[in-house]
C-alpha positions as a Markdown table, in Angstrom:
| # | Residue | x | y | z |
|---|---|---|---|---|
| 1 | Met | 0.0 | 0.0 | 0.0 |
| 2 | Ala | 1.3 | 3.4 | -0.9 |
| 3 | Val | -0.1 | 7.0 | -1.0 |
| 4 | Thr | 0.9 | 10.5 | -1.8 |
| 5 | Leu | -0.1 | 13.4 | 0.5 |
| 6 | Leu | 0.1 | 17.0 | -0.5 |
| 7 | Gly | 0.0 | 19.3 | 2.5 |
| 8 | Leu | 1.7 | 18.9 | 5.9 |
| 9 | Gly | -0.3 | 21.3 | 8.0 |
| 10 | Ala | -1.6 | 20.1 | 11.4 |
| 11 | Met | -4.3 | 17.9 | 9.8 |
| 12 | Gly | -2.1 | 16.7 | 6.9 |
| 13 | Thr | 0.7 | 15.8 | 9.4 |
| 14 | Ala | -1.7 | 13.8 | 11.6 |
| 15 | Ile | -3.0 | 11.9 | 8.6 |
| 16 | Ala | 0.5 | 11.1 | 7.3 |
| 17 | Gln | 1.6 | 10.0 | 10.7 |
| 18 | Ser | -1.3 | 7.6 | 11.0 |
| 19 | Trp | -0.3 | 6.0 | 7.6 |
| 20 | Leu | 3.3 | 5.7 | 8.6 |
| 21 | Ala | 2.3 | 4.1 | 11.9 |
| 22 | Ala | 0.3 | 1.5 | 9.9 |
| 23 | Gly | 3.3 | 0.7 | 7.7 |
| 24 | Ile | 1.9 | 2.4 | 4.6 |
| 25 | Glu | 4.5 | 3.9 | 2.3 |
| 26 | Thr | 3.8 | 7.6 | 2.3 |
| 27 | Thr | 5.2 | 10.2 | -0.1 |
| 28 | Val | 4.7 | 13.8 | 1.0 |
| 29 | Trp | 5.1 | 17.4 | -0.3 |
| 30 | Asn | 4.6 | 20.6 | 1.4 |
| 31 | Arg | 4.7 | 24.2 | 0.1 |
| 32 | Thr | 7.3 | 25.1 | 2.7 |
| 33 | Thr | 10.2 | 22.8 | 3.5 |
| 34 | Lys | 9.1 | 20.3 | 6.1 |
| 35 | Thr | 10.3 | 16.8 | 6.9 |
| 36 | Leu | 8.4 | 13.9 | 8.4 |
| 37 | Ala | 10.2 | 10.9 | 9.8 |
| 38 | Gly | 9.6 | 7.8 | 7.8 |
| 39 | Ala | 8.0 | 9.5 | 4.8 |
| 40 | Val | 9.5 | 10.1 | 1.4 |
| 41 | Val | 9.7 | 13.8 | 1.1 |
| 42 | Thr | 9.8 | 15.3 | -2.5 |
| 43 | Asp | 10.8 | 18.8 | -3.6 |
| 44 | Ser | 7.8 | 19.3 | -5.9 |
| 45 | Ala | 4.1 | 18.5 | -6.0 |
| 46 | Ala | 4.7 | 17.0 | -9.5 |
| 47 | Ala | 7.2 | 14.5 | -8.1 |
| 48 | Ala | 5.0 | 13.5 | -5.2 |
| 49 | Val | 2.0 | 13.0 | -7.6 |
| 50 | Ala | 4.1 | 10.9 | -9.9 |
| 51 | Ala | 5.1 | 8.6 | -7.1 |
| 52 | Asn | 1.7 | 7.0 | -6.5 |
| 53 | Arg | -1.6 | 6.3 | -8.1 |
| 54 | Leu | -3.5 | 7.4 | -4.9 |
| 55 | Val | -3.0 | 11.2 | -4.3 |
| 56 | Val | -4.6 | 12.8 | -1.3 |
| 57 | Val | -4.7 | 16.6 | -1.1 |
| 58 | Cys | -5.1 | 18.4 | 2.3 |
| 59 | Leu | -4.3 | 22.1 | 1.7 |
| 60 | Leu | -5.5 | 25.5 | 3.0 |
| 61 | Asp | -8.3 | 26.1 | 0.6 |
| 62 | Asp | -9.6 | 25.5 | -2.9 |
| 63 | Asp | -7.3 | 28.1 | -4.5 |
| 64 | Ser | -4.3 | 26.3 | -3.0 |
| 65 | Val | -5.4 | 23.1 | -4.7 |
| 66 | Thr | -5.5 | 24.8 | -8.0 |
| 67 | Ser | -2.1 | 26.5 | -7.6 |
| 68 | Thr | -0.5 | 23.4 | -6.3 |
| 69 | Leu | -1.7 | 21.1 | -9.1 |
| 70 | Asp | -1.5 | 23.6 | -11.9 |
| 71 | Gly | 0.5 | 21.9 | -14.7 |
| 72 | Val | 0.9 | 18.6 | -12.8 |
| 73 | Asp | 0.2 | 15.4 | -14.8 |
| 74 | Leu | -2.9 | 13.8 | -13.2 |
| 75 | Ala | -3.7 | 11.3 | -15.9 |
| 76 | Gly | -4.6 | 7.9 | -14.4 |
| 77 | Lys | -4.5 | 9.2 | -10.8 |
| 78 | Asp | -7.0 | 8.7 | -8.1 |
| 79 | Leu | -7.4 | 12.2 | -6.5 |
| 80 | Val | -8.9 | 12.5 | -3.1 |
| 81 | Asn | -9.5 | 16.1 | -2.0 |
| 82 | Leu | -9.6 | 16.6 | 1.8 |
| 83 | Thr | -9.3 | 20.3 | 1.6 |
| 84 | Thr | -12.2 | 22.2 | 3.2 |
| 85 | Gly | -14.5 | 23.7 | 0.6 |
| 86 | Thr | -18.1 | 24.3 | -0.5 |
| 87 | Pro | -20.3 | 21.9 | -2.3 |
| 88 | Glu | -20.0 | 24.0 | -5.5 |
| 89 | Gln | -16.2 | 23.8 | -5.2 |
| 90 | Gly | -16.4 | 20.0 | -4.9 |
| 91 | Arg | -18.4 | 19.7 | -8.0 |
| 92 | Ala | -16.2 | 22.1 | -10.0 |
| 93 | Arg | -13.1 | 20.2 | -8.8 |
| 94 | Ala | -14.6 | 16.9 | -10.0 |
| 95 | Glu | -15.0 | 18.3 | -13.5 |
| 96 | Trp | -11.5 | 19.8 | -13.3 |
| 97 | Ala | -10.0 | 16.5 | -12.4 |
| 98 | Ala | -11.9 | 14.6 | -15.1 |
| 99 | Glu | -10.7 | 17.0 | -17.7 |
| 100 | Arg | -7.1 | 16.0 | -16.6 |
| 101 | Gly | -7.8 | 12.3 | -16.8 |
| 102 | Ala | -8.1 | 11.7 | -13.0 |
| 103 | Arg | -10.8 | 10.0 | -11.0 |
| 104 | Phe | -12.0 | 12.2 | -8.1 |
| 105 | Val | -13.6 | 12.0 | -4.7 |
| 106 | Asp | -14.1 | 14.9 | -2.4 |
| 107 | Gly | -13.9 | 14.5 | 1.4 |
| 108 | Gly | -15.0 | 16.3 | 4.5 |
| 109 | Ile | -13.0 | 15.5 | 7.6 |
| 110 | Met | -15.1 | 15.2 | 10.8 |
| 111 | Ala | -12.3 | 15.5 | 13.3 |
| 112 | Val | -9.6 | 17.7 | 14.6 |
| 113 | Pro | -6.0 | 16.6 | 14.2 |
| 114 | Pro | -5.7 | 14.9 | 17.7 |
| 115 | Met | -8.7 | 12.7 | 16.8 |
| 116 | Ile | -7.0 | 11.3 | 13.6 |
| 117 | Gly | -6.5 | 7.6 | 14.1 |
| 118 | Thr | -9.1 | 7.3 | 16.8 |
| 119 | Pro | -12.5 | 5.6 | 16.6 |
| 120 | Gly | -14.4 | 8.9 | 16.7 |
| 121 | Ala | -12.9 | 10.3 | 13.6 |
| 122 | Phe | -14.6 | 9.9 | 10.2 |
| 123 | Val | -14.5 | 11.4 | 6.7 |
| 124 | Phe | -17.5 | 12.1 | 4.5 |
| 125 | Tyr | -16.7 | 11.0 | 0.9 |
| 126 | Ser | -18.6 | 11.8 | -2.3 |
| 127 | Gly | -17.9 | 11.3 | -6.0 |
| 128 | Ser | -16.2 | 8.2 | -7.2 |
| 129 | Gln | -17.3 | 5.3 | -5.0 |
| 130 | Ala | -14.7 | 3.2 | -6.8 |
| 131 | Ile | -11.9 | 5.2 | -5.3 |
| 132 | Val | -13.3 | 4.8 | -1.8 |
| 133 | Asp | -13.8 | 1.1 | -2.2 |
| 134 | Glu | -10.5 | 0.3 | -3.9 |
| 135 | His | -8.4 | 2.4 | -1.4 |
| 136 | Ala | -10.4 | 1.6 | 1.7 |
| 137 | Asp | -7.4 | 0.0 | 3.4 |
| 138 | Val | -5.5 | 3.3 | 3.1 |
| 139 | Leu | -8.3 | 5.9 | 3.5 |
| 140 | Gly | -9.8 | 4.1 | 6.5 |
| 141 | Val | -6.6 | 4.3 | 8.6 |
| 142 | Pro | -6.8 | 8.0 | 9.6 |
| 143 | Ala | -10.6 | 8.0 | 10.0 |
| 144 | Arg | -13.4 | 5.6 | 9.0 |
| 145 | Cys | -15.0 | 6.3 | 5.6 |
| 146 | His | -18.6 | 7.4 | 5.3 |
| 147 | Tyr | -19.6 | 7.5 | 1.6 |
| 148 | Val | -22.6 | 9.8 | 0.9 |
| 149 | Gly | -23.2 | 9.5 | -2.8 |
| 150 | Glu | -22.0 | 10.2 | -6.3 |
| 151 | Asp | -22.6 | 14.0 | -6.2 |
| 152 | Pro | -19.1 | 15.4 | -5.5 |
| 153 | Gly | -20.6 | 18.3 | -3.6 |
| 154 | His | -22.3 | 16.2 | -0.9 |
| 155 | Ala | -19.3 | 15.5 | 1.2 |
| 156 | Ala | -18.8 | 19.3 | 1.7 |
| 157 | Leu | -22.5 | 19.7 | 2.3 |
| 158 | Tyr | -22.7 | 17.1 | 5.0 |
| 159 | Asp | -19.5 | 18.5 | 6.5 |
| 160 | Val | -20.8 | 22.1 | 6.7 |
| 161 | Ala | -24.3 | 21.0 | 7.8 |
| 162 | Leu | -22.9 | 19.1 | 10.8 |
| 163 | Leu | -20.5 | 21.9 | 11.7 |
| 164 | Ser | -23.3 | 24.4 | 11.5 |
| 165 | Gly | -25.2 | 22.3 | 14.1 |
| 166 | Met | -22.0 | 22.4 | 16.2 |
| 167 | Tyr | -21.7 | 26.1 | 16.0 |
| 168 | Gly | -25.3 | 26.6 | 17.0 |
| 169 | Met | -24.6 | 24.5 | 20.1 |
| 170 | Phe | -21.5 | 26.6 | 20.8 |
| 171 | Ala | -23.6 | 29.7 | 20.7 |
| 172 | Gly | -26.0 | 28.3 | 23.3 |
| 173 | Ile | -23.2 | 27.1 | 25.5 |
| 174 | Thr | -21.4 | 30.4 | 25.3 |
| 175 | His | -24.6 | 32.3 | 26.2 |
| 176 | Ala | -25.3 | 30.0 | 29.1 |
| 177 | Phe | -21.8 | 30.5 | 30.6 |
| 178 | Ala | -22.1 | 34.2 | 30.2 |
| 179 | Leu | -25.3 | 34.3 | 32.2 |
| 180 | Val | -23.9 | 32.4 | 35.2 |
| 181 | Arg | -20.5 | 34.0 | 35.1 |
| 182 | Ala | -22.2 | 37.3 | 35.8 |
| 183 | Glu | -23.0 | 36.1 | 39.4 |
| 184 | Gly | -19.8 | 34.2 | 40.0 |
| 185 | Ile | -21.2 | 30.7 | 39.7 |
| 186 | Asp | -18.4 | 28.2 | 39.3 |
| 187 | Pro | -18.2 | 27.3 | 35.6 |
| 188 | Val | -16.6 | 23.9 | 36.4 |
| 189 | Gly | -19.5 | 23.0 | 38.6 |
| 190 | Phe | -22.0 | 24.3 | 36.1 |
| 191 | Ala | -20.5 | 22.5 | 33.1 |
| 192 | Pro | -21.8 | 18.9 | 33.9 |
| 193 | Leu | -25.3 | 20.3 | 34.2 |
| 194 | Leu | -25.0 | 22.0 | 30.9 |
| 195 | Val | -23.5 | 19.0 | 29.1 |
| 196 | Asp | -26.3 | 16.7 | 30.4 |
| 197 | Trp | -29.0 | 19.1 | 29.4 |
| 198 | Val | -27.7 | 19.8 | 25.9 |
| 199 | Thr | -27.0 | 16.1 | 25.3 |
| 200 | Ala | -30.6 | 15.2 | 26.4 |
| 201 | Thr | -32.1 | 17.7 | 24.0 |
| 202 | Thr | -30.2 | 16.8 | 20.9 |
| 203 | Gly | -32.7 | 13.9 | 20.3 |
| 204 | Val | -35.1 | 16.5 | 19.0 |
| 205 | Ala | -33.3 | 16.1 | 15.7 |
| 206 | His | -34.9 | 12.7 | 15.1 |
| 207 | Asp | -38.4 | 14.1 | 15.5 |
| 208 | Met | -37.6 | 17.1 | 13.3 |
| 209 | Ala | -36.3 | 14.8 | 10.6 |
| 210 | Lys | -39.5 | 12.8 | 10.6 |
| 211 | Arg | -41.7 | 15.9 | 10.5 |
| 212 | Leu | -39.7 | 17.2 | 7.5 |
| 213 | Asn | -40.3 | 14.0 | 5.7 |
| 214 | Thr | -44.0 | 14.0 | 6.4 |
| 215 | Gly | -44.6 | 17.7 | 6.2 |
| 216 | Asp | -46.7 | 17.5 | 9.4 |
| 217 | Phe | -45.6 | 20.2 | 11.7 |
| 218 | Ala | -48.7 | 20.5 | 13.8 |
| 219 | Thr | -49.6 | 17.0 | 15.2 |
| 220 | Asp | -48.5 | 16.1 | 18.7 |
| 221 | Val | -46.5 | 19.2 | 19.2 |
| 222 | Thr | -45.0 | 19.4 | 22.7 |
| 223 | Ser | -44.2 | 23.1 | 22.7 |
| 224 | Asn | -45.4 | 25.0 | 19.8 |
| 225 | Leu | -43.9 | 28.1 | 18.3 |
| 226 | Ala | -46.4 | 30.5 | 19.8 |
| 227 | Met | -45.8 | 29.2 | 23.3 |
| 228 | Gln | -42.1 | 29.5 | 22.9 |
| 229 | Val | -42.2 | 33.0 | 21.4 |
| 230 | Ala | -44.4 | 34.1 | 24.4 |
| 231 | Gly | -41.5 | 33.1 | 26.6 |
| 232 | Thr | -38.6 | 34.7 | 24.8 |
| 233 | Ala | -39.0 | 37.9 | 26.8 |
| 234 | Thr | -37.8 | 36.0 | 29.9 |
| 235 | Phe | -34.6 | 35.0 | 28.1 |
| 236 | Leu | -34.0 | 38.6 | 26.9 |
| 237 | Asp | -34.8 | 40.2 | 30.2 |
| 238 | Thr | -32.6 | 37.9 | 32.1 |
| 239 | Ala | -29.7 | 38.5 | 29.7 |
| 240 | Lys | -30.2 | 42.3 | 30.1 |
| 241 | Ala | -30.3 | 42.0 | 33.9 |
| 242 | Gln | -27.1 | 40.0 | 33.9 |
| 243 | Gly | -25.4 | 42.4 | 31.6 |
| 244 | Val | -25.1 | 39.8 | 28.8 |
| 245 | Asp | -25.4 | 40.6 | 25.1 |
| 246 | Ala | -28.3 | 38.4 | 23.7 |
| 247 | Arg | -27.1 | 38.5 | 20.1 |
| 248 | Leu | -26.4 | 34.7 | 20.1 |
| 249 | Leu | -30.1 | 34.1 | 20.8 |
| 250 | Thr | -32.0 | 36.9 | 19.0 |
| 251 | Pro | -31.6 | 35.5 | 15.4 |
| 252 | Leu | -33.4 | 32.3 | 16.4 |
| 253 | Phe | -36.0 | 34.2 | 18.4 |
| 254 | Asp | -36.6 | 36.6 | 15.5 |
| 255 | Leu | -37.1 | 33.7 | 13.1 |
| 256 | Met | -39.6 | 32.1 | 15.5 |
| 257 | Ala | -41.5 | 35.3 | 15.9 |
| 258 | Arg | -41.7 | 35.8 | 12.1 |
| 259 | Arg | -43.1 | 32.3 | 11.7 |
| 260 | Val | -45.7 | 32.9 | 14.3 |
| 261 | Ala | -46.7 | 36.2 | 12.7 |
| 262 | Ala | -47.2 | 34.4 | 9.4 |
| 263 | Gly | -49.9 | 32.2 | 11.1 |
| 264 | Phe | -47.9 | 29.1 | 12.0 |
| 265 | Gly | -47.9 | 29.5 | 15.8 |
| 266 | Ala | -49.3 | 26.0 | 16.4 |
| 267 | Glu | -46.4 | 24.3 | 14.6 |
| 268 | Asp | -43.3 | 22.6 | 15.8 |
| 269 | Asn | -39.8 | 24.1 | 15.5 |
| 270 | Ala | -39.2 | 21.9 | 12.5 |
| 271 | Ser | -41.3 | 24.3 | 10.4 |
| 272 | Leu | -38.5 | 26.9 | 10.9 |
| 273 | Val | -36.5 | 24.9 | 8.3 |
| 274 | Asp | -39.0 | 26.0 | 5.6 |
| 275 | Glu | -38.9 | 29.5 | 7.0 |
| 276 | Leu | -35.2 | 29.6 | 6.5 |
| 277 | Arg | -35.6 | 28.5 | 2.9 |
């Protein structure tokens, strides 16, 4: 088994180290001079690409991929792009690779560098399933493979969607700590309560998904939008009294109020998905 990796940033280095630890021959190139014990280091991207059929790219952004591979012979290569990008960039990169005679799969890494090589890390792949299947023994070493379809843009879409959920959670957690910090409550003692509560409430995603499939937002609703909007003043008043900026909550509250004003107060939060669209 052998693989070429372009890019030795924090993530690229972690990926390469996982391959080396597994005994996989790894050829690497980085824009700036950087060595990696056990790896074959080349002085050009072209030389690194020429060394192996499987070429993995983990660079700063989409423009970096273009500049790095400009003029490099990709004919007959299996190109795996783990560079963070948008769905549109993934689709455009697939066409770009095909024009150069390469098979292509785009990837979205669901891990931070310290997670690479651990059971919790996984990568969304979309595009050529043949690449994922044929190179599973290599691609599955840093993180398990989760193939999400032939559309090259879907790996990035899944990636950004999950991370968007994460940032929404970060917003709520940040606001919660700001509220209790104002009165000197020990954040270390408060954290377990917050984690347990947030964890318990994430199950709502399953119910929302079912409602989105059926289009039924008003049957067996536990807490409808009108009821929730009526209570938003409590959150805003508490934040004001604690001297906390409520800007992390107000966008959601405004969206809920808009939905209620449009006559959908009896519906579940799942209907906010359509309001966003």
